[in-house]
C-alpha positions in Angstrom: 0.0 -0.1 0.0 1.5 3.3 -0.8 2.4 5.5 2.2 2.9 8.6 0.5 0.6 10.2 -2.2 1.9 12.8 -4.9 0.8 16.0 -3.1 -0.7 17.4 -7.0 -3.2 14.4 -6.5 -4.6 15.1 -3.1 -4.7 18.9 -4.0 -6.6 18.6 -7.3 -8.9 15.9 -5.8 -9.5 18.3 -2.5 -10.4 21.1 -4.9 -12.7 19.5 -7.1 -14.5 18.0 -3.9 -14.9 21.5 -2.6 -16.6 23.0 -5.9 -19.1 19.9 -6.8 -21.9 20.9 -9.5 -24.8 18.8 -10.6 -25.2 17.7 -14.0 -25.2 20.1 -17.2 -24.3 22.6 -14.2 -20.5 21.8 -14.2 -19.8 25.0 -15.2 -16.8 26.1 -12.6 -15.8 22.2 -12.8 -15.2 22.3 -16.6 -13.3 25.8 -16.6 -11.1 24.0 -13.9 -10.5 20.9 -16.0 -9.7 23.5 -19.0 -7.2 25.3 -17.1 -5.5 21.9 -16.2 -5.7 20.6 -19.7 -4.1 23.5 -21.1 -1.4 23.5 -18.6 -0.4 19.8 -19.4 -0.4 20.8 -23.2 -3.0 18.5 -25.0 -3.0 18.4 -28.7 -6.7 19.2 -28.8 -9.5 20.1 -26.4 -13.1 20.4 -27.1 -15.7 21.7 -24.7 -19.5 21.7 -24.5 -20.7 22.2 -27.8 -17.5 21.7 -29.7 -17.3 18.1 -28.0 -21.1 16.8 -28.7 -24.2 17.9 -30.3 -26.4 19.7 -27.6 -29.6 18.1 -28.9 -28.5 14.7 -28.1 -28.6 15.6 -24.4 -30.8 13.9 -21.7 -31.8 15.2 -18.4 -31.2 18.7 -18.8 -32.5 21.1 -16.0 -34.7 23.9 -16.6 -33.7 27.1 -17.6 -33.8 28.9 -14.1 -31.6 25.9 -12.7 -29.0 26.4 -15.6 -29.0 30.3 -15.1 -28.5 30.1 -11.1 -25.4 28.1 -11.6 -24.0 29.9 -14.7 -24.1 33.1 -12.6 -22.4 31.4 -9.6 -19.8 30.5 -11.8 -19.4 34.0 -13.2 -19.0 35.4 -9.9 -16.4 32.9 -9.1 -14.3 34.1 -11.9 -14.8 31.7 -14.7 -13.7 33.2 -18.0 -16.5 34.9 -19.7 -15.6 33.2 -23.3 -15.5 29.9 -21.7 -19.1 30.7 -20.0 -20.4 31.8 -23.1 -19.6 28.7 -25.1 -21.1 26.6 -22.0 -24.5 28.8 -22.1 -27.3 26.6 -21.7 -25.8 23.9 -19.7 -23.1 22.7 -22.5 -20.5 21.4 -20.0 -18.0 18.9 -20.2 -14.9 18.6 -22.4 -13.0 16.1 -24.3 -9.0 16.2 -24.7 -6.8 14.7 -27.5 -3.3 13.4 -27.4 -1.7 12.5 -30.8 1.3 10.5 -30.1 2.1 8.7 -33.5 0.9 5.7 -35.4 -0.9 3.6 -33.2 -4.3 2.6 -32.0 -6.8 5.4 -30.7 -7.8 4.6 -27.0 -10.5 6.4 -25.2 -10.7 6.8 -21.3 -13.8 8.1 -19.8 -14.3 9.8 -16.4 -17.4 11.7 -15.1 -17.6 15.0 -13.5 -20.7 16.0 -11.9 -21.6 16.2 -7.9 -25.0 15.3 -6.2 -27.8 17.3 -4.6 -26.8 16.0 -1.4 -26.0 18.2 2.0 -22.4 17.3 3.0 -21.7 16.3 6.8 -20.2 18.8 9.0 -19.2 16.2 11.6 -15.6 16.5 12.7 -15.4 12.6 11.9 -15.9 13.2 8.3 -12.5 14.0 7.1 -13.7 16.8 4.5 -15.2 18.5 7.2 -12.1 17.9 9.5 -9.6 18.9 7.0 -11.3 21.9 5.4 -11.9 20.6 2.0 -15.9 20.1 2.7 -18.1 21.3 -0.5 -18.7 24.9 -0.2 -21.8 24.9 -2.2 -24.8 24.0 0.3 -27.0 21.2 -0.6 -24.6 19.8 -3.4 -21.6 17.2 -2.7 -19.3 14.9 -4.4 -20.7 11.8 -2.8 -19.6 9.2 -5.5 -15.9 10.0 -6.1 -16.3 11.8 -9.4 -13.6 14.2 -7.7 -11.4 11.2 -7.7 -12.2 10.3 -11.5 -11.6 13.8 -12.7 -8.0 13.8 -10.9 -7.1 10.4 -12.4 -8.5 11.5 -16.0 -5.9 14.5 -15.8 -3.2 12.7 -14.1 -3.3 9.8 -16.8 -3.7 12.2 -19.4 -0.3 13.8 -18.3 1.5 10.6 -17.8 0.5 9.5 -21.2 1.9 12.7 -22.7 5.2 12.0 -20.7 5.3 8.2 -21.9 6.2 6.6 -24.9 2.8 5.6 -25.8 2.3 5.4 -29.6 -1.3 6.3 -30.9 -4.2 8.6 -30.0 -5.7 9.0 -26.6 -9.3 10.3 -26.3 -10.1 11.8 -22.6 -13.8 12.1 -22.3 -14.6 14.3 -19.1 -18.5 13.4 -19.1 -21.0 15.6 -17.5 -24.5 14.5 -15.9 -23.5 10.9 -15.3 -25.8 11.0 -12.2 -28.9 11.8 -14.3 -27.8 9.5 -17.4 -27.7 12.6 -19.3 -24.0 13.0 -20.7 -23.2 9.4 -22.0 -25.1 9.6 -24.9 -24.2 12.7 -26.8 -20.4 11.8 -26.1 -21.1 8.5 -27.6 -22.6 10.1 -30.6 -19.8 12.5 -31.1 -17.0 12.2 -33.7 -14.7 11.7 -31.0 -15.9 8.4 -30.2 -15.6 7.2 -33.7 -13.1 4.6 -34.4 -12.0 3.7 -31.0 -10.0 0.7 -30.7 -10.0 0.6 -27.1 -12.2 2.0 -24.5 -11.4 2.2 -20.4 -14.1 3.4 -18.2 -13.5 3.6 -14.3 -15.1 3.9 -10.9 -13.8 4.2 -7.5 -15.0 2.2 -4.5 -18.3 0.4 -5.0 -17.7 -1.7 -2.0 -14.5 -2.9 -3.1 -11.6 -1.8 -0.5 -8.3 0.1 -0.9 -5.8 -2.1 -3.0 -8.5 -4.0 -4.6 -9.0 -3.8 -8.6 -11.9 -5.1 -10.3 -10.7 -5.1 -13.9 -13.9 -5.5 -15.3 -17.8 -5.3 -14.5 -20.4 -7.7 -15.6 -24.3 -7.0 -15.7 -24.8 -3.3 -15.3 -28.5 -2.9 -15.4 -30.2 -1.0 -18.1 -32.3 2.0 -17.0 -34.4 4.6 -17.6 -35.7 7.9 -15.5 -39.4 8.8 -15.9 -41.4 11.9 -15.2 -45.2 11.2 -15.0 -47.8 14.2 -15.1 -51.7 13.2 -14.5 -54.0 15.4 -15.4 -57.6 15.3 -13.7 -60.2 18.1 -13.1 -60.7 20.0 -9.7 -63.9 20.2 -7.9 -64.9 20.9 -4.0 -64.2 17.4 -2.0 -67.1 18.0 0.1 -69.9 19.8 -1.9 -69.4 18.2 -5.2 -66.6 15.5 -5.7 -68.6 13.7 -8.3 -67.6 16.8 -10.5 -63.8 16.0 -10.3 -61.5 13.7 -11.9 -59.3 12.7 -9.2 -55.6 12.9 -10.3 -54.3 12.0 -6.6 -56.5 8.9 -6.8 -55.2 7.9 -10.3 -51.8 8.3 -9.1 -52.3 6.1 -6.2 -53.6 3.2 -8.5 -50.9 3.6 -10.7 -48.2 3.5 -8.0 -49.7 0.5 -6.5 -49.9 -1.5 -9.9 -46.3 -0.6 -11.4 -45.0 -2.6 -8.3 -47.0 -5.3 -9.7 -45.8 -5.5 -13.1 -45.0 -9.3 -14.0 -41.6 -10.6 -13.6 -39.9 -11.8 -17.0 -38.7 -15.0 -17.9 -35.7 -13.6 -19.5 -34.1 -11.9 -16.4 -34.3 -9.3 -13.5 -36.3 -5.9 -13.8 -36.7 -3.1 -11.4 -39.0 -0.7 -10.6 -39.3 2.4 -8.5 -41.6 5.3 -7.9 -39.1 7.8 -6.1 -41.1 10.8 -5.5 -44.7 12.4 -5.9 -46.2 15.8 -5.6 -49.3 17.5 -6.2 -52.5 18.6 -5.0 -53.6 22.1 -3.3 -55.4 21.6 -0.2 -57.8 18.8 1.7 -60.8 20.0 0.3 -60.0 20.2 -3.3 -59.9 17.1 -5.6 -56.4 17.4 -7.2 -56.1 18.2 -11.0 -52.5 17.9 -11.5 -49.8 15.5 -9.7 -46.5 14.5 -10.6 -44.3 11.5 -10.1 -40.5 10.6 -10.7 -40.1 7.1 -11.4 -37.2 4.7 -12.6 -37.1 1.2 -14.3 -34.1 -0.9 -14.8 -33.5 -4.3 -16.6 -30.9 -7.2 -16.6 -30.7 -6.3 -20.5 -31.8 -3.4 -22.4 -34.7 -5.3 -23.9 -35.8 -6.3 -20.3 -35.5 -2.4 -19.3 -37.6 -1.4 -22.3 -40.3 -4.4 -21.3 -40.9 -3.0 -18.1 -40.8 0.7 -19.2 -43.3 -0.1 -21.6 -45.4 -2.0 -18.6 -44.9 1.1 -16.4 -46.2 3.5 -19.2 -49.1 1.3 -19.9 -50.1 1.1 -16.2 -49.9 5.0 -15.7 -52.0 5.3 -18.8 -54.8 2.7 -17.6 -54.9 4.2 -14.1 -55.4 7.7 -15.4 -57.9 6.6 -17.9 -59.9 4.8 -15.1 -60.4 7.7 -12.9 -61.0 10.0 -15.9 -57.5 11.7 -16.4 -54.8 11.7 -18.7 -51.2 10.6 -17.9 -48.3 11.9 -19.7 -45.0 9.8 -19.2 -41.9 11.6 -20.4 -38.5 9.1 -20.6 -36.0 11.9 -19.2 -32.9 9.7 -19.8 -31.7 6.1 -20.4 -29.0 4.0 -20.6 -28.3 0.6 -22.0 -26.5 -2.5 -20.8 -23.0 -3.1 -22.0 -20.7 -5.6 -20.4 -16.7 -5.4 -20.1 -14.6 -7.2 -22.9 -12.8 -10.3 -21.6 -10.0 -9.5 -23.9 -9.5 -6.1 -22.1 -10.4 -7.2 -18.9 -7.3 -9.5 -19.2 -5.3 -6.3 -19.9 -6.3 -4.4 -17.1 -6.1 -7.3 -14.7 -2.4 -7.7 -15.8 -1.6 -3.9 -15.6 -2.9 -3.8 -12.0 -0.7 -6.4 -11.0 2.2 -4.5 -11.2 1.2 -1.3 -9.4 2.5 -0.7 -5.9 -0.5 -0.8 -3.4 -2.5 -3.5 -5.3 -3.4 -6.3 -3.2 -5.8 -8.2 -4.8 -6.8 -8.3 -8.5 -10.7 -9.5 -9.2 -11.1 -10.4 -13.0 -15.1 -9.4 -12.7 -17.8 -8.6 -10.5 -21.5 -7.8 -11.2 -22.2 -3.9 -11.2 -25.7 -4.4 -9.8 -26.3 -0.5 -10.6 -26.5 1.5 -13.9 -24.1 3.6 -15.8 -24.4 5.7 -18.8 -20.5 5.0 -19.9 -22.5 1.8 -21.7 -23.4 4.5 -24.7 -19.7 4.3 -25.3 -18.7 1.0 -24.5 -21.8 0.1 -26.6 -20.5 2.2 -29.7 -17.1 1.1 -29.5 -17.9 -2.6 -29.3 -20.5 -2.3 -32.2 -17.6 -0.6 -34.4 -15.3 -3.3 -33.6 -13.4 -2.3 -30.7 -12.9 -3.5 -27.2 -14.5 -1.8 -24.2 -13.8 -2.1 -20.2 -15.2 -0.6 -17.3 -13.0 -1.2 -14.0 -13.1 -0.6 -10.4 -10.5 0.7 -8.2 -11.4 0.1 -4.7 -11.1 2.6 -2.1 -12.0 2.5 1.7 -15.3 4.8 1.9 -16.5 5.1 5.5 -20.3 5.0 4.4 -21.9 4.2 1.2 -22.1 6.2 -1.9 -24.5 8.7 -2.1 -24.4 9.6 1.4 -23.4 12.8 3.3 -20.4 11.2 4.9 -19.0 9.7 1.6 -15.4 9.9 1.4 -12.5 8.3 -0.4 -9.3 6.7 0.8 -6.7 9.1 -1.0 -4.2 6.4 -1.2 -6.4 5.2 -4.1 -5.6 8.0 -6.2 -2.0 6.9 -7.4 -3.4 3.4 -7.7 -6.1 4.3 -10.0 -3.5 6.5 -12.0 -1.0 3.8 -12.2 -3.6 1.0 -13.2 -5.2 3.0 -16.0 -1.7 4.6 -17.3 -0.4 0.7 -17.4 -3.6 -0.6 -19.0 -3.3 2.2 -21.9 0.4 1.7 -22.4 -0.4 -2.1 -22.9 -2.6 -1.7 -25.8 -0.4 0.8 -28.0 1.2 -2.0 -29.8 4.9 -1.2 -29.1 7.2 -3.7 -28.0 8.5 -2.8 -24.7 
């Protein structure tokens, strides 16, 4: 286990941790990445709409939210020209190194934070050490601060190496809402990649463990539902109303009864509901936020169709109308065994790695699968690996943190893996 950590890695990770921004609002984060990539001296740097078609984005916040975060970035001194380029929530960046003949290799890291209030307890190291989030209600509670640090450090390490080929590093926005993977996967920068590496920290694997490739990420869709009815006086004339609240209740009860499927596992959840105005008013408008997942993309689509049918039927039964809007989705894509072997071998030579696990079930969802899917469809190989870290509490909690000894491990594993596929005799 490495006892010393490159101070620059710790500094970068803690700086990112202090300034978390949610999906498509990563204005200050993107600007910081740009400054660092310009310092490194990449051959090409595309930001926001230069990196992807904004029309391909999913789960984009409303204009009021985007304007709020855009203004925060302006106040904090982000370059005006860069802010103009990112107007409307076009965040994220893609960096390219051109280093002679050889394969085209992609590396994908994500950059967004979460709407979580970070702990102020002394036992929470970011609070105790003075790098807790300085944006109330927002936190890097999933390790994306470490991911960005890896992306920058690996870029610099490859630039300084004898790597021969083209490296494309995707600093992807909006992973937490599954909004940024699709546009980056559809971009010109994702074309003709021979290899793609994606990575996550932790996920209940301890410091010193590397999972060379995940299996069975769940295909997923986020859904917004609106049910429109007719209001009426609940005491005087309830018969004159079309009760959207009652329709919602019936729908929620029934979506949890969507039949299982013989081809594999599915998931459904209604996570938030709101609506109505008063106890004596028949609710005319209610809203729900839900998600569906499936062991395969086809199974996800199956349960999504069933959820839509169920909401439509419950609304119609109560004289209402339902609108189901798919906010974002992501497919299933598995790691290629050939590339899993490359990562495993690369990890075995890294200081601090105590255990290499070839594969593990992911059990959740990730929109890096869009990039993986494109690479695989075009004949390349893709792999999603995990670099373990000791985290005191689970991901997406106010006291989540990473063991910074994992920072150099991640850099070395990814750098070694990229160097292993460039075809150069070493």
